[in-house]
C-alpha positions in Angstrom: -105.4 -79.9 -46.1 -103.9 -83.1 -47.6 -106.2 -86.1 -47.7 -103.4 -88.2 -46.3 -102.8 -85.8 -43.4 -103.8 -87.4 -40.1 -105.4 -84.9 -37.7 -105.8 -85.2 -33.9 -108.4 -82.8 -32.5 -108.7 -82.4 -28.7 -111.9 -81.1 -27.3 -113.4 -80.8 -23.7 -116.7 -82.6 -24.0 -117.1 -86.2 -25.2 -120.5 -85.4 -26.8 -118.7 -83.2 -29.3 -116.4 -85.9 -30.6 -118.7 -87.8 -33.0 -120.2 -84.6 -34.5 -116.7 -83.1 -35.2 -115.4 -86.4 -36.5 -118.2 -86.4 -39.1 -117.2 -82.9 -40.3 -113.4 -83.4 -40.6 -112.0 -86.1 -42.8 -109.2 -88.3 -41.5 -109.4 -86.9 -38.0 -109.3 -88.6 -34.6 -111.3 -86.6 -32.0 -110.7 -87.1 -28.2 -112.0 -85.3 -25.1 -110.3 -84.2 -22.0 -113.6 -84.0 -20.1 -112.9 -80.5 -18.8 -109.7 -79.8 -16.8 -107.4 -82.7 -16.4 -104.9 -80.7 -14.3 -105.5 -78.7 -11.2 -104.1 -77.6 -7.8 -104.0 -80.5 -5.3 -107.2 -81.0 -3.3 -105.8 -81.3 0.2 -103.3 -78.4 0.2 -103.2 -74.8 -1.1 -100.7 -75.7 -3.8 -99.4 -72.2 -4.1 -95.9 -71.2 -2.9 -96.5 -67.6 -1.9 -92.9 -66.8 -1.1 -91.8 -68.3 -4.4 -93.6 -65.7 -6.6 -96.9 -67.6 -6.1 -95.6 -70.7 -8.0 -98.6 -73.0 -8.6 -98.4 -76.8 -8.0 -100.4 -77.9 -11.0 -100.7 -81.7 -11.2 -102.7 -84.3 -13.2 -105.9 -85.4 -11.6 -105.9 -89.0 -10.5 -109.1 -89.8 -12.4 -107.8 -88.4 -15.7 -105.0 -90.9 -16.3 -107.0 -92.6 -19.0 -107.1 -89.4 -21.0 -103.4 -88.8 -20.7 -102.6 -92.4 -21.9 -105.0 -91.9 -24.9 -103.5 -88.5 -25.6 -99.9 -89.8 -25.8 -101.0 -92.7 -28.0 -102.9 -90.5 -30.5 -100.1 -87.9 -30.6 -97.7 -90.5 -32.1 -100.2 -91.2 -35.0 -101.0 -87.6 -35.8 -99.5 -85.2 -38.4 -101.3 -82.2 -37.0 -102.4 -81.7 -33.4 -105.3 -79.3 -32.9 -106.5 -78.2 -29.5 -110.1 -77.2 -29.8 -111.1 -76.6 -26.2 -113.9 -74.0 -25.4 -113.3 -70.4 -26.5 -112.8 -68.8 -23.0 -110.2 -68.5 -20.4 -110.9 -71.9 -18.9 -110.6 -73.5 -22.3 -107.3 -71.6 -23.0 -105.9 -72.9 -19.7 -106.9 -76.5 -20.6 -105.2 -76.0 -23.9 -102.0 -74.9 -22.2 -102.1 -77.9 -19.9 -102.6 -80.2 -22.9 -99.7 -78.5 -24.7 -97.4 -79.1 -21.7 -97.9 -82.9 -22.2 -97.0 -82.8 -25.9 -93.6 -82.5 -27.5 -93.7 -81.0 -31.0 -95.9 -78.5 -32.7 -99.5 -77.9 -31.6 -102.1 -75.6 -33.0 -105.0 -73.9 -31.1 -108.3 -73.7 -32.9 -111.6 -72.3 -31.6 -115.2 -72.1 -32.8 -118.3 -70.6 -31.1 -120.7 -73.1 -32.8 -120.4 -76.7 -33.8 -121.5 -76.6 -37.4 -119.5 -78.0 -40.4 -118.6 -74.6 -41.7 -117.5 -73.3 -38.3 -115.3 -76.4 -37.6 -113.7 -76.5 -41.0 -113.0 -72.8 -40.9 -111.3 -73.2 -37.5 -109.1 -76.1 -38.8 -108.0 -73.8 -41.7 -107.3 -70.9 -39.4 -105.4 -72.1 -36.4 -103.4 -69.9 -34.0 -101.0 -70.1 -31.1 -102.2 -70.5 -27.5 -102.9 -67.1 -25.9 -100.9 -67.2 -22.7 -102.3 -63.9 -21.6 -105.7 -65.6 -21.3 -104.0 -68.5 -19.5 -102.3 -66.1 -17.0 -105.7 -64.4 -16.3 -107.3 -67.8 -15.6 -104.4 -68.9 -13.4 -104.4 -65.6 -11.5 -108.2 -66.1 -10.8 -107.6 -69.7 -9.7 -104.7 -68.7 -7.4 -106.7 -65.8 -5.8 -109.8 -68.0 -5.2 -107.6 -70.8 -3.8 -105.8 -68.4 -1.4 -109.2 -67.0 -0.2 -110.6 -70.5 0.3 -107.5 -71.9 2.1 -107.0 -68.8 4.3 -110.4 -67.5 5.2 -112.4 -70.8 5.3 -110.3 -72.0 8.3 -111.2 -68.8 10.1 -114.8 -69.8 9.8 -114.1 -73.4 10.9 -112.3 -72.1 14.1 -114.9 -69.5 15.0 -118.3 -70.7 13.8 -117.8 -74.5 13.6 -120.5 -75.1 16.2 -123.2 -73.6 14.0 -123.5 -76.5 11.6 -122.1 -79.8 10.5 -121.4 -79.1 6.8 -118.1 -77.5 6.1 -118.2 -73.7 6.2 -116.4 -71.9 3.4 -115.6 -68.4 2.2 -115.3 -67.5 -1.4 -114.1 -64.3 -3.1 -117.3 -63.9 -5.2 -119.6 -66.3 -3.3 -119.3 -64.3 -0.1 -120.1 -61.0 -1.8 -123.2 -62.6 -3.4 -124.3 -63.8 0.0 -123.9 -60.3 1.4 -126.3 -59.0 -1.2 -128.9 -61.4 0.1 -128.2 -60.7 3.8 -128.4 -56.9 3.3 -131.8 -57.3 1.6 -133.0 -59.5 4.5 -132.0 -56.9 7.0 -133.9 -54.2 5.1 -137.0 -56.5 5.2 -136.6 -56.8 9.0 -136.7 -52.9 9.3 -139.7 -52.7 7.0 -142.9 -51.1 8.5 -146.2 -52.0 6.9 -148.6 -49.3 5.8 -152.3 -50.0 4.9 -154.4 -48.1 2.5 -157.5 -48.5 0.2 -157.7 -48.5 -3.5 -160.9 -47.9 -5.3 -161.9 -49.2 -8.7 -165.0 -48.6 -10.9 -166.3 -51.1 -13.4 -167.8 -49.0 -16.1 -169.6 -49.3 -19.5 -169.9 -46.8 -22.4 -173.7 -46.7 -23.1 -173.3 -47.8 -26.7 -170.9 -50.6 -25.9 -171.4 -53.8 -23.9 -167.7 -54.0 -23.0 -166.8 -53.3 -19.3 -163.7 -51.4 -18.6 -162.0 -50.5 -15.3 -161.0 -47.1 -14.0 -159.0 -46.4 -10.9 -159.5 -43.5 -8.4 -156.5 -41.1 -8.9 -157.8 -37.9 -7.1 -160.3 -37.0 -4.5 -161.4 -33.4 -3.9 -158.5 -32.3 -6.2 -155.8 -34.1 -4.2 -153.8 -37.1 -5.5 -154.8 -40.5 -4.0 -151.8 -42.3 -2.3 -150.4 -45.4 -4.0 -148.0 -47.9 -2.5 -144.9 -45.9 -3.7 -146.1 -42.8 -1.7 -145.4 -44.5 1.6 -142.0 -45.0 3.2 -140.6 -48.4 3.6 -139.3 -47.9 7.1 -141.8 -45.5 8.7 -145.5 -45.1 9.3 -147.3 -42.6 7.0 -146.9 -40.8 3.7 -143.6 -39.5 2.4 -145.1 -36.2 1.2 -148.0 -33.9 2.1 -149.7 -33.4 -1.3 -151.4 -36.8 -1.4 -154.4 -38.2 0.5 -154.4 -41.6 2.2 -157.8 -43.4 1.7 -158.8 -45.4 4.8 -161.9 -47.5 5.2 -164.2 -44.7 6.3 -163.2 -42.5 3.4 -163.5 -45.5 1.0 -167.0 -46.2 2.1 -167.9 -42.4 1.8 -166.5 -42.3 -1.8 -168.4 -45.4 -2.8 -171.7 -43.9 -1.6 -171.0 -40.6 -3.4 -170.3 -42.5 -6.6 -173.7 -44.2 -6.4 -175.4 -40.8 -6.1 -173.5 -38.8 -8.8 -173.3 -39.0 -12.6 -170.2 -40.1 -14.4 -168.7 -37.5 -16.8 -165.9 -37.8 -19.3 -163.5 -35.0 -18.3 -160.5 -35.5 -20.6 -159.3 -37.9 -23.3 -155.7 -38.1 -24.4 -154.4 -40.4 -27.1 -150.8 -40.5 -28.3 -148.6 -42.9 -30.2 -146.1 -45.0 -28.3 -143.7 -47.8 -29.2 -141.8 -50.7 -27.8 -138.4 -51.8 -29.0 -137.0 -55.4 -29.0 -134.6 -56.6 -26.4 -131.0 -57.5 -27.4 -130.0 -61.1 -28.1 -129.3 -63.2 -25.1 -126.2 -63.1 -23.0 -125.6 -65.9 -20.4 -127.2 -63.8 -17.7 -130.3 -62.7 -19.6 -130.8 -66.3 -20.8 -130.7 -67.5 -17.2 -133.2 -64.8 -16.2 -135.6 -65.4 -19.0 -135.5 -69.2 -18.6 -136.3 -68.8 -14.9 -139.2 -66.4 -15.5 -140.7 -68.5 -18.4 -140.0 -72.1 -17.4 -138.9 -72.0 -13.8 -135.4 -73.2 -14.7 -132.6 -72.7 -12.2 -129.4 -71.1 -13.6 -127.7 -74.5 -13.3 -130.5 -76.3 -15.2 -130.4 -73.6 -17.9 -126.7 -74.0 -18.4 -126.9 -77.8 -18.6 -129.6 -77.6 -21.3 -127.7 -74.9 -23.2 -124.5 -76.9 -23.1 -126.4 -79.8 -24.8 -127.8 -77.5 -27.4 -124.3 -76.1 -28.1 -122.7 -79.6 -28.3 -125.5 -80.7 -30.7 -124.7 -77.8 -33.0 -128.0 -75.9 -32.3 -126.7 -72.7 -30.7 -123.5 -70.8 -30.4 -121.3 -70.8 -27.2 -123.5 -70.2 -24.2 -120.9 -68.4 -21.9 -120.8 -64.9 -23.1 -121.7 -61.4 -22.0 -121.8 -60.0 -25.6 -124.9 -58.8 -27.3 -123.2 -58.7 -30.7 -124.3 -60.8 -33.7 -121.8 -61.8 -36.4 -122.4 -60.9 -40.1 -123.3 -64.6 -40.7 -125.9 -64.4 -37.9 -127.4 -61.2 -39.2 -127.8 -62.7 -42.7 -129.5 -65.8 -41.3 -131.7 -63.7 -39.1 -132.8 -61.5 -42.0 -133.5 -64.5 -44.2 -135.6 -66.1 -41.4 -137.6 -62.8 -41.0 -138.2 -62.5 -44.8 -139.4 -66.1 -45.0 -141.7 -66.2 -42.0 -143.0 -62.6 -41.8 -143.9 -59.8 -44.1 -141.1 -57.8 -45.5 -142.0 -54.7 -43.5 -141.3 -56.5 -40.2 -137.5 -56.5 -40.9 -135.7 -53.5 -39.4 -134.5 -51.1 -42.1 -131.0 -51.0 -40.6 -129.2 -53.5 -38.4 -130.1 -53.1 -34.8 -126.9 -52.8 -32.7 -127.1 -53.1 -28.9 -124.8 -51.5 -26.5 -123.8 -53.6 -23.6 -124.4 -51.8 -20.3 -122.9 -54.6 -18.1 -120.0 -53.8 -15.9 -116.7 -55.4 -17.0 -118.3 -56.9 -20.1 -116.2 -58.9 -22.5 -117.2 -58.6 -26.2 -114.9 -61.3 -27.6 -117.8 -63.7 -28.5 -121.2 -63.4 -30.1 -124.4 -63.3 -28.2 -126.2 -66.7 -27.7 -128.1 -67.4 -30.9 -129.1 -70.3 -33.2 -126.0 -71.8 -34.9 -125.3 -71.9 -38.6 -126.1 -70.0 -41.7 -129.7 -71.3 -41.5 -131.5 -71.7 -38.2 -132.9 -75.1 -37.2 -136.6 -75.3 -36.7 -138.0 -76.0 -33.2 -139.4 -79.3 -34.4 -135.9 -80.5 -35.3 -134.6 -79.7 -31.9 -137.5 -81.5 -30.2 -135.7 -84.7 -31.1 -133.0 -83.8 -28.6 -135.5 -83.3 -25.7 -138.4 -81.1 -24.5 -136.3 -78.8 -22.3 -133.8 -78.3 -25.2 -136.7 -77.4 -27.6 -138.2 -74.9 -25.1 -134.8 -73.2 -24.5 -133.9 -73.2 -28.2 -137.3 -71.6 -29.1 -136.6 -68.9 -26.5 -133.2 -68.2 -28.1 -134.5 -68.3 -31.7 -137.3 -65.9 -30.9 -135.1 -63.4 -29.1 -132.5 -63.5 -31.9 -135.1 -63.0 -34.6 -137.0 -60.3 -32.7 -133.8 -58.3 -32.1 -133.6 -57.5 -35.8 -137.3 -56.6 -36.3 -139.0 -53.2 -36.2 -140.5 -51.8 -32.9 -144.1 -52.5 -32.1 -146.4 -49.5 -32.5 -149.4 -48.6 -30.2 -151.9 -45.9 -29.6 -152.0 -45.2 -25.8 -155.3 -43.7 -24.6 -155.9 -42.2 -21.2 -159.5 -41.3 -20.2 -160.3 -39.2 -17.1 -163.8 -39.7 -15.8 -165.2 -37.6 -12.8 -167.9 -38.4 -10.3 -168.6 -35.7 -7.8 -165.3 -35.0 -5.9 -163.7 -38.2 -7.3 -161.6 -38.4 -10.5 -161.0 -41.8 -12.1 -158.6 -42.8 -14.8 -158.8 -45.6 -17.4 -156.0 -46.5 -19.8 -155.8 -48.8 -22.8 -153.6 -49.7 -25.8 -154.5 -50.3 -29.4 -151.9 -52.2 -31.5 -151.2 -50.4 -34.7 -148.2 -52.5 -35.8 -147.1 -55.8 -34.1 -143.4 -55.3 -35.0 -141.0 -57.6 -33.1 -143.8 -59.0 -30.9 -144.9 -61.1 -33.9 -141.8 -63.2 -33.3 -143.1 -64.3 -29.9 -146.7 -65.0 -30.8 -146.4 -68.7 -31.7 -144.4 -69.4 -28.5 -147.0 -67.9 -26.2 -149.1 -70.4 -24.2 -152.7 -69.7 -23.2 -151.4 -68.7 -19.8 -149.0 -66.2 -21.3 -151.5 -64.5 -23.5 -152.8 -61.3 -22.0 -156.3 -60.1 -22.5 -156.7 -57.0 -24.6 -156.5 -53.8 -22.5 -158.1 -51.7 -25.2 -160.9 -49.3 -24.3 -164.3 -49.0 -26.0 -164.8 -46.0 -28.2 -165.2 -43.0 -25.9 -165.6 -39.3 -26.6 -166.5 -36.2 -24.6 -170.2 -36.8 -25.2 -170.2 -40.5 -24.2 -172.6 -41.5 -21.5 -170.8 -43.6 -18.9 -172.7 -46.2 -16.9 -171.5 -47.8 -13.7 -171.8 -51.5 -12.9 -170.2 -51.3 -9.4 -167.5 -49.6 -7.4 -165.1 -51.7 -5.3 -162.6 -50.9 -2.6 -159.7 -53.1 -1.6 -157.5 -52.8 1.4 -153.9 -53.0 0.3 -150.6 -53.2 2.2 -147.2 -51.8 1.2 -144.6 -54.5 0.4 -141.2 -55.0 2.0 -138.1 -54.9 -0.2 -138.2 -57.9 -2.4 -136.0 -60.9 -1.7 -133.8 -62.0 -4.6 -135.0 -64.8 -6.8 -132.2 -66.8 -8.6 -132.8 -64.7 -11.7 -132.8 -61.4 -9.8 -129.5 -62.3 -8.1 -127.9 -63.2 -11.5 -129.0 -59.8 -12.9 -127.7 -58.0 -9.8 -124.4 -59.7 -10.0 -124.1 -58.9 -13.7 -125.0 -55.2 -13.3 -122.5 -54.8 -10.4 -119.7 -56.7 -12.2 -119.5 -59.5 -9.6 -118.4 -62.8 -11.1 -118.5 -63.9 -14.7 -121.2 -65.6 -16.9 -119.6 -69.0 -16.3 -119.7 -68.6 -12.5 -123.3 -67.4 -11.8 -125.0 -70.8 -11.6 -122.1 -72.4 -9.5 -122.2 -69.5 -7.0 -125.9 -69.9 -6.4 -125.5 -73.7 -6.1 -122.7 -73.3 -3.6 -124.8 -71.0 -1.4 -127.5 -73.6 -1.3 -125.1 -76.5 -0.7 -123.5 -74.8 2.3 -127.0 -74.0 3.7 -126.2 -70.3 3.7 -129.5 -69.8 1.9 -132.8 -71.5 1.8 -134.5 -71.8 -1.6 -138.3 -71.4 -1.5 -140.1 -71.2 -4.9 -136.9 -69.9 -6.6 -136.6 -67.2 -3.9 -133.2 -67.2 -2.0 -133.6 -66.5 1.7 -130.4 -66.2 3.9 -130.4 -68.6 6.8 -129.1 -67.5 10.3 -125.9 -69.4 9.6 -125.5 -67.5 6.3 -126.1 -64.2 8.2 -123.4 -65.1 10.8 -120.8 -66.0 8.1 -121.6 -62.8 6.2 -121.4 -60.6 9.3 -118.1 -62.1 10.4 -116.5 -61.5 6.9 -118.0 -58.0 6.7 -116.9 -57.1 10.3 -113.3 -58.1 9.9 -112.5 -58.5 6.2 -114.7 -56.0 4.4 -111.6 -54.7 2.4 -111.6 -58.0 0.6 -115.2 -59.2 0.7 -117.0 -56.2 -0.9 -118.5 -55.7 -4.3 -116.2 -52.8 -5.3 -113.1 -54.9 -4.6 -114.6 -57.9 -6.4 -115.6 -55.8 -9.5 -112.2 -54.1 -9.5 -110.5 -57.5 -9.4 -112.5 -58.6 -12.5 -111.2 -55.5 -14.3 -107.6 -56.3 -13.2 -108.0 -59.9 -14.5 -109.4 -58.5 -17.8 -106.3 -56.3 -18.0 -104.1 -59.4 -17.6 -105.9 -61.1 -20.4 -105.2 -58.1 -22.7 -101.5 -58.1 -21.7 -102.0 -54.7 -20.0 -101.0 -56.1 -16.6 -98.8 -58.8 -15.1 -100.6 -61.7 -13.3 -97.8 -61.7 -10.7 -98.3 -58.0 -9.9 -102.0 -58.7 -9.4 -101.3 -61.6 -7.0 -98.7 -59.6 -5.0 -101.0 -56.6 -4.5 -103.9 -59.0 -3.6 -101.8 -60.8 -1.0 -99.5 -58.0 0.4 -101.7 -55.0 -0.2 -101.4 -51.7 -1.9 -102.3 -48.2 -0.7 -105.4 -48.3 1.5 -106.0 -52.0 0.9 -104.1 -54.0 3.6 -103.8 -57.2 1.7 -104.6 -60.8 2.8 -101.5 -61.2 5.0 -102.5 -58.2 7.2 -106.2 -59.0 7.2 -105.5 -62.4 8.7 -103.8 -60.8 11.7 -107.1 -59.3 12.9 -108.8 -60.9 16.0 -112.3 -62.1 15.3 -115.2 -61.1 17.5 -117.4 -64.3 17.4 -120.2 -62.9 19.5 -120.6 -59.9 17.2 -120.8 -62.1 14.2 -123.5 -64.3 15.8 -125.7 -61.4 17.0 -128.4 -59.7 14.9 -130.2 -56.6 16.2 -134.0 -56.3 16.1 -136.1 -53.4 17.2 -136.1 -52.1 20.8 -132.6 -53.4 21.4 -133.7 -57.0 21.1 -130.9 -59.2 19.9 -131.2 -62.6 18.1 -128.2 -64.8 18.9 -127.1 -67.6 16.6 -126.0 -70.6 18.6 -125.3 -74.3 18.3 -129.0 -75.3 18.5 -130.2 -72.5 16.2 -131.2 -68.8 16.7 -132.7 -67.6 19.9 -133.5 -64.4 21.8 -132.7 -63.8 25.5 -135.6 -62.0 27.3 -136.3 -61.7 31.0 -133.9 -64.5 31.7 -135.6 -66.9 29.2 -134.4 -68.1 25.8 -137.0 -67.7 23.0 -136.3 -70.4 20.4 -136.8 -69.3 16.8 -138.2 -72.1 14.6 -136.3 -73.1 11.5 -139.0 -72.0 9.2 -138.9 -68.4 10.4 -136.3 -66.1 8.8 -134.8 -62.8 10.0 -136.8 -60.7 7.6 -140.1 -61.9 9.2 -139.1 -61.3 12.8 -140.0 -58.2 14.8 -140.8 -57.4 18.4 -144.5 -58.5 18.0 -143.5 -61.8 16.5 -140.9 -62.5 19.2 -143.4 -61.7 21.9 -145.9 -64.1 20.4 -143.2 -66.9 20.3 -142.2 -66.0 23.9 -145.8 -66.4 25.0 -146.3 -69.7 23.3 -143.1 -71.2 24.6 -143.2 -70.2 28.3 -147.0 -70.6 29.0 -149.2 -73.7 28.8 -151.3 -72.7 25.9 -154.4 -74.9 26.4 -156.2 -75.3 23.0 -158.5 -78.1 23.9 -159.3 -81.3 25.7 -158.3 -84.8 24.7 -160.8 -87.7 24.9 -159.5 -88.7 28.3 -159.9 -85.1 29.7 -156.2 -84.2 29.4 -155.3 -80.7 28.2 -153.9 -80.4 24.7 -151.0 -77.8 24.8 -149.8 -75.8 21.8 -146.0 -75.4 21.9 -143.3 -73.9 19.6 -139.8 -75.3 19.3 -136.8 -75.2 17.0 -138.6 -77.2 14.3 -141.8 -75.2 14.5 -145.2 -75.6 16.2 -146.2 -78.8 17.8 -148.9 -80.1 20.2 -148.5 -82.3 23.3 -150.6 -83.9 26.0 -150.2 -82.1 29.4 -149.6 -85.3 31.5 -147.0 -86.8 29.2 -144.5 -84.3 27.8 -143.0 -87.0 25.6 -146.1 -87.3 23.5 -145.7 -84.5 21.0 -146.3 -84.2 17.3 -145.6 -81.6 14.7 -148.2 -80.3 12.2 -145.6 -80.7 9.5 -145.8 -84.5 10.0 -149.6 -84.6 9.7 -151.2 -82.2 7.2 -154.4 -81.1 8.9 -155.0 -77.9 7.0 -154.9 -74.7 8.9 -153.3 -74.7 12.3 -156.3 -74.1 14.6 -158.0 -75.7 17.6 -159.7 -78.5 15.6 -156.6 -79.4 13.6 -154.5 -79.5 16.9 -157.1 -81.8 18.4 -156.7 -84.2 15.5 -152.9 -84.0 15.8 -153.1 -84.9 19.5 -155.0 -88.0 18.6 -151.8 -89.2 16.8 -149.7 -88.6 19.9 
């Protein structure tokens, strides 16, 4: 590269410009700030009859960039487009190229380090229009879905809420996952059982260890998994359910009998490191460790990438480059003993549906990894996420951890108890995580005292706890991301925006990171599933991702994909035929509960018709929590005068339940009512309601 040669480098993000300008001599670096061209906002912008021609136009707020671009082009000897290394970045590069006359070069780097940037400048390529076609096809499909099926929701369900309803090709499939899980919770039937635990001591040791009852009178004791989710009782006959009377009997027997060591089994076991982070696994781990939402994780990761701390953060690859492997091995050799380094490179096979292996996994950037203390200068969130990425990358190339797993069976009369414990033989990869563990994260040792067949076991006490089986778990944000990834729904770059959209549209309610579908979300999902299942289902969505991947590899034509999507092929009717179907609004707005009870979703919220009355369902109750008993309770509270006390003037205080939850009112003045949400009086009982009534 001649020293006199003037370079123009065009990137997406303004925060990259100064860093890149420092690395490349005689270069002007400008930013498009993402897409600067798109389909028009107020119309579909796709001419279906004209081979799906797309009306791509400049965004009104990006005129300043276009003016700057044309000015800088005139001064440059070489024009390098360095937008992000993905389909979106390739499409932006193509849009930039369309505004420039003359030669342009496409460069890409997955990390913003001096070496990576200079290597990219020396190794430019042409724009990959197969990637551009794949992105344009996705954009066209999503636009067609939005502009054809969202109006169906507006016409049919517009009375349910004020915010604009919308359908999305991937968003609606993600919503169905949540709704299907909520319906399973509604069908759940709780089973109760007792677990029994002994707190024991080996005579020569002062350490207390715990042992759980596993058999009684030679029969296995039932655990939670032995019960069905949707019926009362055990799934099989060869186990015994411990109820309160049997639990009390066993505890008395344990007090009367001696404790005898029956069997000791010790065997070596190991634990292998997890692969380096992909977008999905980073979002899941950041949620679990720090409570970050997927959106927050991506914002923090973007900053780390732009500051040259990590590689590109939108990837579903678990591969590490040779440069990364050398840096990782150097880090391990420097910070741990030599025997912690894996003898051969650990290579991880990606099990994700429709994975793309074009990029590296997310890892610290450069040939030498920055320290966490260096990254702390950027910000605390950035330092936490960087440490997570650093530790995961380093651990991935370390040896497995080695343990000795010991199981001890101890009998007492008819009862057989089991205690288990691990002894760490070799820390292996877990050493990479030790410094990052907080006090809260550190787990107390679960090792057992030294026990042999002649050991005398003493009992401190035996406890019994009533337990209940659990309904199918609702999805947390991290769980939904994982489920979408496994099923091939969406792409790494879309996970956080999909979850954000579901919340914005009020299709889900987010409580402590748990996503709960609202009744509006259920109605939308049911309408799409009742009439347009051919389009809004996970198999079609995953297959579409595969088809778009084929376009990016030049194995398929984007026009062929669009035609089949719209006009149909084989058993799939296509959008044009699906839109002809008549919509059953009542069916979409009805959800069945047990005993033929139906919840109806109306303008003023969900309700149940029973004996000529409407039972209003409060906003803080969700479908998974409702059953006949709960609806009967609501019915009783709403149609009867539930007197819970007397006010100072002798008037009755009534407990009522409305759309916005429980409230109290004075009998003689129905307008004087107050909700417990407004005044926090602790538990909702007679005394707290009396205090509430005093505010009325």
